[in-house]
VMD Tcl script that builds the backbone (N, CA, C; Angstrom):
set m [mol new atoms 417]
animate dup $m
set s [atomselect $m all]
$s set {name element resname resid chain x y z} {
  {N N MET 1 A 1.185 -1.304 0.024}
  {CA C MET 1 A -0.208 0.218 0.559}
  {C C MET 1 A 1.729 1.047 -0.139}
  {N N VAL 2 A 0.652 1.972 -0.939}
  {CA C VAL 2 A 1.120 3.883 -0.860}
  {C C VAL 2 A 0.516 4.476 0.026}
  {N N TYR 3 A 1.565 4.652 1.063}
  {CA C TYR 3 A 0.627 6.067 1.360}
  {C C TYR 3 A 1.364 7.232 2.408}
  {N N CYS 4 A 1.063 8.059 1.570}
  {CA C CYS 4 A 0.570 10.636 1.662}
  {C C CYS 4 A 1.273 10.866 3.152}
  {N N GLU 5 A 1.693 11.978 3.624}
  {CA C GLU 5 A 1.752 12.395 4.528}
  {C C GLU 5 A 0.835 12.006 5.414}
  {N N SER 6 A -0.282 12.890 4.565}
  {CA C SER 6 A -1.680 12.884 5.443}
  {C C SER 6 A -2.134 11.735 6.715}
  {N N GLN 7 A -2.062 10.262 5.464}
  {CA C GLN 7 A -2.376 8.927 6.605}
  {C C GLN 7 A -0.837 8.610 7.549}
  {N N LEU 8 A 0.593 9.445 7.619}
  {CA C LEU 8 A 1.161 9.090 8.338}
  {C C LEU 8 A 0.622 9.843 9.805}
  {N N ARG 9 A 0.165 11.230 9.514}
  {CA C ARG 9 A -0.059 11.567 10.635}
  {C C ARG 9 A -0.996 11.500 11.021}
  {N N LEU 10 A -1.230 10.894 10.205}
  {CA C LEU 10 A -2.659 9.966 11.424}
  {C C LEU 10 A -2.570 8.651 11.701}
  {N N LEU 11 A -1.850 7.683 11.501}
  {CA C LEU 11 A -1.360 6.884 12.003}
  {C C LEU 11 A 0.168 6.890 13.389}
  {N N PHE 12 A 0.375 8.365 12.827}
  {CA C PHE 12 A 0.914 9.436 14.235}
  {C C PHE 12 A 0.970 9.488 15.636}
  {N N MET 13 A -0.806 10.030 14.890}
  {CA C MET 13 A -1.597 10.268 16.870}
  {C C MET 13 A -1.765 9.114 16.787}
  {N N GLN 14 A -2.275 8.191 15.966}
  {CA C GLN 14 A -2.329 7.056 17.058}
  {C C GLN 14 A -1.577 5.936 18.075}
  {N N TYR 15 A -0.629 6.211 17.010}
  {CA C TYR 15 A 0.879 5.575 17.791}
  {C C TYR 15 A 1.312 6.488 18.277}
  {N N ASN 16 A 1.267 7.986 18.516}
  {CA C ASN 16 A 1.287 8.788 20.271}
  {C C ASN 16 A 0.839 8.361 21.443}
  {N N MET 17 A -0.273 8.010 20.721}
  {CA C MET 17 A -1.247 8.154 22.337}
  {C C MET 17 A -0.895 6.661 22.150}
  {N N ASP 18 A -0.692 5.402 22.036}
  {CA C ASP 18 A -0.770 4.463 22.344}
  {C C ASP 18 A 0.169 4.124 22.672}
  {N N TYR 19 A 1.612 4.607 21.965}
  {CA C TYR 19 A 3.181 3.922 22.783}
  {C C TYR 19 A 3.748 5.303 23.523}
  {N N PHE 20 A 3.230 6.901 23.741}
  {CA C PHE 20 A 4.266 7.662 23.960}
  {C C PHE 20 A 3.159 8.333 24.779}
  {N N GLY 21 A 2.198 8.144 25.038}
  {CA C GLY 21 A 1.486 8.836 25.749}
  {C C GLY 21 A 1.195 10.167 25.555}
  {N N SER 22 A 0.761 10.232 23.826}
  {CA C SER 22 A 0.741 12.041 23.574}
  {C C SER 22 A 1.800 12.825 23.329}
  {N N ILE 23 A 3.201 12.332 23.826}
  {CA C ILE 23 A 3.892 13.123 24.458}
  {C C ILE 23 A 4.512 13.855 23.533}
  {N N LEU 24 A 4.951 13.272 22.172}
  {CA C LEU 24 A 5.484 14.169 21.214}
  {C C LEU 24 A 4.507 14.707 20.573}
  {N N PRO 25 A 5.778 16.402 19.892}
  {CA C PRO 25 A 5.037 17.250 18.643}
  {C C PRO 25 A 4.543 16.052 17.647}
  {N N MET 26 A 3.649 16.769 16.481}
  {CA C MET 26 A 3.820 16.710 15.710}
  {C C MET 26 A 4.785 16.670 14.543}
  {N N PRO 27 A 5.639 16.027 14.364}
  {CA C PRO 27 A 6.919 16.366 12.942}
  {C C PRO 27 A 5.989 16.489 11.729}
  {N N ILE 28 A 7.263 16.853 10.920}
  {CA C ILE 28 A 7.081 17.838 9.578}
  {C C ILE 28 A 7.347 15.880 9.201}
  {N N PHE 29 A 6.163 15.392 7.977}
  {CA C PHE 29 A 6.223 14.429 7.799}
  {C C PHE 29 A 7.267 14.626 6.262}
  {N N LYS 30 A 7.756 13.823 5.752}
  {CA C LYS 30 A 8.222 13.288 4.105}
  {C C LYS 30 A 8.198 11.841 3.312}
  {N N ILE 31 A 7.901 12.078 2.143}
  {CA C ILE 31 A 8.160 11.065 1.087}
  {C C ILE 31 A 8.636 10.827 0.647}
  {N N ARG 32 A 10.130 9.843 1.193}
  {CA C ARG 32 A 11.561 9.363 0.434}
  {C C ARG 32 A 11.528 8.549 -0.722}
  {N N HIS 33 A 12.124 8.286 -1.905}
  {CA C HIS 33 A 11.894 7.139 -2.584}
  {C C HIS 33 A 13.261 6.549 -2.143}
  {N N SER 34 A 13.732 6.099 -1.349}
  {CA C SER 34 A 14.531 5.352 -0.843}
  {C C SER 34 A 14.797 4.371 -1.216}
  {N N VAL 35 A 15.847 3.016 -1.362}
  {CA C VAL 35 A 15.992 1.449 -1.794}
  {C C VAL 35 A 16.291 1.088 0.013}
  {N N ASN 36 A 17.372 1.390 0.797}
  {CA C ASN 36 A 17.609 1.214 1.577}
  {C C ASN 36 A 17.074 1.767 3.086}
  {N N ILE 37 A 17.102 2.790 2.680}
  {CA C ILE 37 A 16.585 3.352 3.588}
  {C C ILE 37 A 15.110 3.445 4.221}
  {N N LEU 38 A 14.426 3.192 4.769}
  {CA C LEU 38 A 12.612 3.093 5.147}
  {C C LEU 38 A 12.729 4.615 6.242}
  {N N GLY 39 A 12.461 4.163 7.300}
  {CA C GLY 39 A 12.590 5.570 7.697}
  {C C GLY 39 A 13.391 6.384 7.797}
  {N N TYR 40 A 13.627 8.252 8.771}
  {CA C TYR 40 A 14.269 8.904 8.967}
  {C C TYR 40 A 14.024 9.982 9.627}
  {N N PHE 41 A 14.296 10.505 10.747}
  {CA C PHE 41 A 14.063 10.937 12.134}
  {C C PHE 41 A 15.086 12.354 11.842}
  {N N SER 42 A 14.760 13.513 11.674}
  {CA C SER 42 A 15.892 13.832 11.714}
  {C C SER 42 A 15.921 15.827 12.031}
  {N N TYR 43 A 16.138 16.336 12.978}
  {CA C TYR 43 A 15.711 17.811 13.624}
  {C C TYR 43 A 17.053 18.623 13.064}
  {N N ARG 44 A 16.290 19.604 12.763}
  {CA C ARG 44 A 17.545 21.157 12.564}
  {C C ARG 44 A 16.986 22.516 13.628}
  {N N PRO 45 A 18.112 23.099 14.243}
  {CA C PRO 45 A 17.369 23.743 14.897}
  {C C PRO 45 A 17.145 25.229 14.039}
  {N N ASP 46 A 15.671 25.880 14.489}
  {CA C ASP 46 A 15.614 26.887 13.989}
  {C C ASP 46 A 15.174 28.201 14.523}
  {N N GLU 47 A 15.906 29.317 14.238}
  {CA C GLU 47 A 15.625 30.190 15.166}
  {C C GLU 47 A 14.815 31.447 15.173}
  {N N MET 48 A 14.091 30.705 13.939}
  {CA C MET 48 A 11.691 31.583 14.717}
  {C C MET 48 A 11.361 30.045 15.019}
  {N N PHE 49 A 11.663 29.378 15.202}
  {CA C PHE 49 A 10.611 28.120 15.780}
  {C C PHE 49 A 11.329 27.569 16.693}
  {N N GLY 50 A 12.493 27.395 16.654}
  {CA C GLY 50 A 13.324 26.392 17.772}
  {C C GLY 50 A 13.866 25.452 17.436}
  {N N THR 51 A 13.191 24.284 16.762}
  {CA C THR 51 A 13.293 22.912 15.781}
  {C C THR 51 A 12.165 22.423 15.477}
  {N N THR 52 A 13.136 22.402 13.911}
  {CA C THR 52 A 11.754 21.711 13.580}
  {C C THR 52 A 12.886 19.910 13.874}
  {N N GLU 53 A 11.347 19.010 13.688}
  {CA C GLU 53 A 11.260 17.784 13.483}
  {C C GLU 53 A 10.542 17.719 12.401}
  {N N THR 54 A 11.315 16.157 11.791}
  {CA C THR 54 A 11.365 15.561 10.516}
  {C C THR 54 A 11.170 13.586 10.614}
  {N N ILE 55 A 9.732 13.543 10.471}
  {CA C ILE 55 A 10.301 11.522 10.286}
  {C C ILE 55 A 10.439 11.295 8.779}
  {N N GLU 56 A 11.237 11.006 7.945}
  {CA C GLU 56 A 10.806 10.338 6.382}
  {C C GLU 56 A 9.966 9.260 6.158}
  {N N ILE 57 A 9.692 8.527 5.174}
  {CA C ILE 57 A 9.121 7.176 5.015}
  {C C ILE 57 A 9.180 7.012 3.379}
  {N N SER 58 A 10.398 5.524 3.205}
  {CA C SER 58 A 10.610 5.232 2.311}
  {C C SER 58 A 8.647 5.062 1.666}
  {N N ASP 59 A 9.000 5.197 0.083}
  {CA C ASP 59 A 7.885 5.240 -0.920}
  {C C ASP 59 A 7.707 3.665 -2.091}
  {N N PHE 60 A 9.201 3.016 -1.507}
  {CA C PHE 60 A 9.663 2.421 -2.253}
  {C C PHE 60 A 8.883 1.121 -2.441}
  {N N TYR 61 A 8.754 0.358 -1.120}
  {CA C TYR 61 A 7.677 -1.033 -0.990}
  {C C TYR 61 A 6.569 -0.863 -0.179}
  {N N ASP 62 A 6.552 -1.933 -1.138}
  {CA C ASP 62 A 4.395 -2.425 -0.280}
  {C C ASP 62 A 4.408 -3.018 1.380}
  {N N TYR 63 A 4.061 -1.832 1.694}
  {CA C TYR 63 A 4.411 -2.851 3.003}
  {C C TYR 63 A 3.141 -2.642 3.799}
  {N N LYS 64 A 3.244 -3.827 4.619}
  {CA C LYS 64 A 2.469 -4.804 4.715}
  {C C LYS 64 A 1.842 -3.786 6.863}
  {N N PRO 65 A 0.346 -3.872 7.592}
  {CA C PRO 65 A 0.302 -2.793 7.672}
  {C C PRO 65 A 0.912 -2.675 9.038}
  {N N ASN 66 A 1.773 -4.027 9.238}
  {CA C ASN 66 A 2.618 -3.676 10.978}
  {C C ASN 66 A 3.759 -3.504 10.448}
  {N N GLN 67 A 4.834 -3.514 8.947}
  {CA C GLN 67 A 5.669 -3.357 8.677}
  {C C GLN 67 A 6.044 -1.761 9.135}
  {N N LEU 68 A 4.959 -1.255 8.612}
  {CA C LEU 68 A 4.547 0.102 8.389}
  {C C LEU 68 A 4.644 1.149 9.718}
  {N N ARG 69 A 3.987 -0.227 10.157}
  {CA C ARG 69 A 3.693 0.246 11.819}
  {C C ARG 69 A 5.048 0.174 12.947}
  {N N ASP 70 A 5.668 -0.664 12.853}
  {CA C ASP 70 A 6.847 -0.587 12.975}
  {C C ASP 70 A 8.655 0.048 12.193}
  {N N ILE 71 A 8.017 0.336 11.379}
  {CA C ILE 71 A 8.549 1.284 11.253}
  {C C ILE 71 A 9.117 2.607 11.559}
  {N N LEU 72 A 7.356 3.336 11.514}
  {CA C LEU 72 A 7.184 4.320 12.560}
  {C C LEU 72 A 7.962 4.298 13.814}
  {N N VAL 73 A 7.133 3.654 14.237}
  {CA C VAL 73 A 7.336 3.518 15.526}
  {C C VAL 73 A 8.642 3.067 16.158}
  {N N HIS 74 A 9.653 2.708 15.171}
  {CA C HIS 74 A 10.769 2.812 15.565}
  {C C HIS 74 A 11.471 4.040 15.519}
  {N N GLU 75 A 11.534 4.857 14.076}
  {CA C GLU 75 A 11.069 6.293 13.885}
  {C C GLU 75 A 10.590 7.118 15.250}
  {N N MET 76 A 10.223 7.043 15.880}
  {CA C MET 76 A 9.355 7.416 16.843}
  {C C MET 76 A 9.902 7.714 18.449}
  {N N VAL 77 A 10.554 6.285 17.930}
  {CA C VAL 77 A 11.650 6.185 19.653}
  {C C VAL 77 A 12.950 7.389 19.560}
  {N N HIS 78 A 13.460 7.363 18.383}
  {CA C HIS 78 A 14.292 8.047 18.189}
  {C C HIS 78 A 13.700 9.285 18.326}
  {N N TYR 79 A 12.082 9.682 18.234}
  {CA C TYR 79 A 11.984 11.636 18.430}
  {C C TYR 79 A 11.907 11.545 19.797}
  {N N TYR 80 A 11.660 10.543 20.231}
  {CA C TYR 80 A 11.210 10.040 22.043}
  {C C TYR 80 A 12.821 10.479 22.822}
  {N N LEU 81 A 13.440 9.578 22.269}
  {CA C LEU 81 A 15.005 10.889 23.194}
  {C C LEU 81 A 15.248 11.332 22.684}
  {N N TYR 82 A 15.311 11.868 21.666}
  {CA C TYR 82 A 15.432 13.359 21.707}
  {C C TYR 82 A 14.883 13.996 21.935}
  {N N TYR 83 A 12.981 14.470 21.615}
  {CA C TYR 83 A 12.815 15.052 22.925}
  {C C TYR 83 A 12.458 14.637 24.186}
  {N N ILE 84 A 13.362 13.963 25.023}
  {CA C ILE 84 A 13.121 14.009 26.150}
  {C C ILE 84 A 14.798 13.639 26.429}
  {N N GLY 85 A 15.512 14.097 26.103}
  {CA C GLY 85 A 16.628 15.031 26.221}
  {C C GLY 85 A 18.138 13.573 25.744}
  {N N GLU 86 A 17.297 12.520 25.898}
  {CA C GLU 86 A 18.245 10.682 26.272}
  {C C GLU 86 A 19.128 10.784 24.580}
  {N N ASP 87 A 18.674 10.966 24.026}
  {CA C ASP 87 A 19.966 10.580 22.539}
  {C C ASP 87 A 20.193 11.909 21.852}
  {N N SER 88 A 20.661 13.011 22.005}
  {CA C SER 88 A 20.182 13.909 20.851}
  {C C SER 88 A 21.933 13.274 19.631}
  {N N ARG 89 A 21.541 12.594 19.134}
  {CA C ARG 89 A 22.877 12.141 18.190}
  {C C ARG 89 A 21.672 10.942 17.525}
  {N N LEU 90 A 20.916 10.600 18.163}
  {CA C LEU 90 A 19.808 9.458 17.194}
  {C C LEU 90 A 20.319 8.556 16.853}
  {N N LYS 91 A 21.171 7.773 17.294}
  {CA C LYS 91 A 21.873 6.661 17.763}
  {C C LYS 91 A 21.157 4.925 18.287}
  {N N HIS 92 A 21.324 4.390 17.554}
  {CA C HIS 92 A 21.067 2.633 18.507}
  {C C HIS 92 A 21.306 1.951 19.656}
  {N N GLY 93 A 21.439 2.857 20.569}
  {CA C GLY 93 A 22.533 2.701 21.773}
  {C C GLY 93 A 21.984 2.287 23.065}
  {N N LYS 94 A 22.027 2.301 24.073}
  {CA C LYS 94 A 22.039 1.498 25.001}
  {C C LYS 94 A 20.158 1.970 25.031}
  {N N ALA 95 A 20.198 3.485 25.094}
  {CA C ALA 95 A 18.996 4.086 25.155}
  {C C ALA 95 A 17.281 3.002 24.509}
  {N N PHE 96 A 18.116 3.616 22.683}
  {CA C PHE 96 A 16.736 2.846 22.634}
  {C C PHE 96 A 17.077 1.683 22.581}
  {N N LYS 97 A 17.627 0.091 22.429}
  {CA C LYS 97 A 17.580 -0.512 22.806}
  {C C LYS 97 A 16.771 -1.145 24.141}
  {N N LYS 98 A 16.219 -0.397 24.791}
  {CA C LYS 98 A 15.515 -0.681 26.185}
  {C C LYS 98 A 14.560 -0.281 25.612}
  {N N MET 99 A 14.523 1.106 24.672}
  {CA C MET 99 A 12.703 1.590 25.313}
  {C C MET 99 A 11.373 0.377 23.417}
  {N N ALA 100 A 13.162 0.070 22.467}
  {CA C ALA 100 A 12.783 -0.951 21.820}
  {C C ALA 100 A 12.133 -2.009 21.442}
  {N N LYS 101 A 13.331 -2.619 23.382}
  {CA C LYS 101 A 12.436 -3.887 23.853}
  {C C LYS 101 A 11.415 -4.126 25.000}
  {N N GLN 102 A 11.207 -3.351 25.745}
  {CA C GLN 102 A 10.019 -2.373 26.831}
  {C C GLN 102 A 8.865 -2.683 25.003}
  {N N LEU 103 A 8.886 -1.770 24.047}
  {CA C LEU 103 A 7.727 -1.689 23.043}
  {C C LEU 103 A 7.373 -2.633 23.086}
  {N N ASN 104 A 8.543 -3.603 22.282}
  {CA C ASN 104 A 8.308 -4.657 22.240}
  {C C ASN 104 A 7.506 -6.171 22.681}
  {N N LYS 105 A 8.527 -5.778 24.317}
  {CA C LYS 105 A 7.128 -7.525 25.059}
  {C C LYS 105 A 5.842 -6.699 25.600}
  {N N THR 106 A 6.021 -5.292 25.825}
  {CA C THR 106 A 4.814 -4.594 26.292}
  {C C THR 106 A 3.501 -4.437 24.699}
  {N N PHE 107 A 3.810 -4.455 23.791}
  {CA C PHE 107 A 2.230 -4.503 22.264}
  {C C PHE 107 A 2.556 -5.099 21.720}
  {N N GLY 108 A 4.021 -6.030 21.137}
  {CA C GLY 108 A 4.216 -6.865 20.722}
  {C C GLY 108 A 4.796 -6.121 19.098}
  {N N LEU 109 A 5.571 -5.412 19.727}
  {CA C LEU 109 A 5.760 -5.175 18.126}
  {C C LEU 109 A 7.124 -5.373 17.709}
  {N N HIS 110 A 7.574 -5.187 16.871}
  {CA C HIS 110 A 9.425 -5.621 16.650}
  {C C HIS 110 A 9.909 -4.780 16.223}
  {N N ILE 111 A 10.667 -3.805 16.890}
  {CA C ILE 111 A 11.566 -2.958 16.423}
  {C C ILE 111 A 12.503 -3.019 16.955}
  {N N THR 112 A 13.424 -3.533 15.740}
  {CA C THR 112 A 14.864 -3.237 16.031}
  {C C THR 112 A 15.647 -2.077 15.672}
  {N N PRO 113 A 16.878 -2.411 15.936}
  {CA C PRO 113 A 18.465 -1.476 15.525}
  {C C PRO 113 A 18.052 -1.058 13.707}
  {N N THR 114 A 18.264 -2.023 13.314}
  {CA C THR 114 A 18.477 -2.204 11.661}
  {C C THR 114 A 17.440 -3.511 10.638}
  {N N ILE 115 A 16.906 -2.879 9.911}
  {CA C ILE 115 A 15.812 -3.507 8.919}
  {C C ILE 115 A 16.365 -4.595 8.040}
  {N N ASP 116 A 15.655 -6.011 7.904}
  {CA C ASP 116 A 16.122 -7.194 7.246}
  {C C ASP 116 A 15.154 -6.598 5.938}
  {N N LEU 117 A 16.149 -6.206 4.589}
  {CA C LEU 117 A 15.212 -5.225 3.863}
  {C C LEU 117 A 14.690 -6.966 2.689}
  {N N THR 118 A 15.603 -8.244 3.335}
  {CA C THR 118 A 15.291 -9.091 2.199}
  {C C THR 118 A 13.406 -9.856 2.587}
  {N N LYS 119 A 12.931 -8.650 4.099}
  {CA C LYS 119 A 11.771 -9.097 4.311}
  {C C LYS 119 A 10.458 -8.609 3.801}
  {N N TYR 120 A 10.501 -7.334 2.913}
  {CA C TYR 120 A 10.202 -6.005 1.881}
  {C C TYR 120 A 10.259 -6.823 0.761}
  {N N LYS 121 A 9.195 -6.746 0.367}
  {CA C LYS 121 A 8.826 -6.220 -1.664}
  {C C LYS 121 A 8.756 -4.912 -1.570}
  {N N PRO 122 A 9.206 -4.618 -2.541}
  {CA C PRO 122 A 9.241 -3.250 -3.727}
  {C C PRO 122 A 7.393 -3.375 -4.264}
  {N N ARG 123 A 7.267 -2.329 -3.979}
  {CA C ARG 123 A 5.686 -1.334 -4.706}
  {C C ARG 123 A 6.155 -2.050 -6.532}
  {N N PRO 124 A 4.484 -3.294 -6.964}
  {CA C PRO 124 A 4.546 -3.484 -8.049}
  {C C PRO 124 A 5.222 -1.929 -9.142}
  {N N ASP 125 A 5.074 -0.789 -8.703}
  {CA C ASP 125 A 4.946 0.418 -9.424}
  {C C ASP 125 A 5.776 0.826 -9.568}
  {N N ALA 126 A 7.292 0.364 -8.751}
  {CA C ALA 126 A 7.796 1.346 -8.168}
  {C C ALA 126 A 9.433 1.326 -9.366}
  {N N PRO 127 A 10.347 2.281 -9.621}
  {CA C PRO 127 A 10.663 2.558 -11.298}
  {C C PRO 127 A 11.069 1.142 -11.272}
  {N N TYR 128 A 11.621 0.638 -12.625}
  {CA C TYR 128 A 12.192 -0.550 -12.637}
  {C C TYR 128 A 14.257 -0.248 -12.664}
  {N N LEU 129 A 14.671 1.001 -12.940}
  {CA C LEU 129 A 16.075 0.958 -12.012}
  {C C LEU 129 A 15.989 0.751 -11.186}
  {N N LYS 130 A 15.322 1.053 -9.959}
  {CA C LYS 130 A 15.100 1.553 -8.196}
  {C C LYS 130 A 14.781 -0.682 -8.135}
  {N N ARG 131 A 13.840 -1.183 -8.666}
  {CA C ARG 131 A 13.842 -2.280 -8.366}
  {C C ARG 131 A 14.628 -3.283 -8.617}
  {N N LEU 132 A 15.344 -3.351 -10.046}
  {CA C LEU 132 A 16.594 -4.517 -10.335}
  {C C LEU 132 A 17.842 -3.730 -9.398}
  {N N TYR 133 A 17.870 -2.976 -8.945}
  {CA C TYR 133 A 19.146 -2.488 -7.651}
  {C C TYR 133 A 18.711 -2.896 -6.194}
  {N N PHE 134 A 17.293 -3.170 -6.278}
  {CA C PHE 134 A 16.871 -4.442 -5.481}
  {C C PHE 134 A 17.503 -5.815 -4.860}
  {N N ARG 135 A 17.201 -6.254 -6.368}
  {CA C ARG 135 A 16.843 -7.248 -6.811}
  {C C ARG 135 A 18.217 -7.941 -6.505}
  {N N LEU 136 A 19.573 -7.234 -7.222}
  {CA C LEU 136 A 21.114 -7.449 -7.377}
  {C C LEU 136 A 21.385 -7.163 -5.427}
  {N N PHE 137 A 20.652 -6.408 -5.040}
  {CA C PHE 137 A 21.529 -6.137 -3.744}
  {C C PHE 137 A 20.718 -7.027 -1.940}
  {N N PHE 138 A 19.730 -6.574 -2.363}
  {CA C PHE 138 A 19.254 -7.367 -1.365}
  {C C PHE 138 A 17.514 -8.823 -0.788}
  {N N ALA 139 A 17.954 -9.350 -3.107}
  {CA C ALA 139 A 16.881 -9.783 -2.691}
  {C C ALA 139 A 17.482 -11.295 -2.407}
}
mol reanalyze $m
mol bondsrecalc $m
mol representation Tube
mol addrep $m
């Protein structure tokens, strides 16, 4: 299924409530066209508004709902740890692994520091050269 920014915002609101106690402000959402990066959280200082937080999700894959949930929540863990001042470097260190383990155990999620791309299928309408690249390097 192809997702747009407005759908990602709705999922974010739901997951923010379910897993983070609605603590996270709404970030900017962007769709990226990446084969090897499924999700990405970033922030940048902004003189007028403080900081700008962004979550990007790749549209290359035909995600199952639980796959997209796990990718988005993975990025939300980075956001949460940054937001509470626990990890401004956005690494997969102790704090990330501890929180992922807690979410996995409590809610049956599958949040991991890395993602096995062989478990994902490209969208049938993804660009041919990107699908070829995927088959050569990840399938």
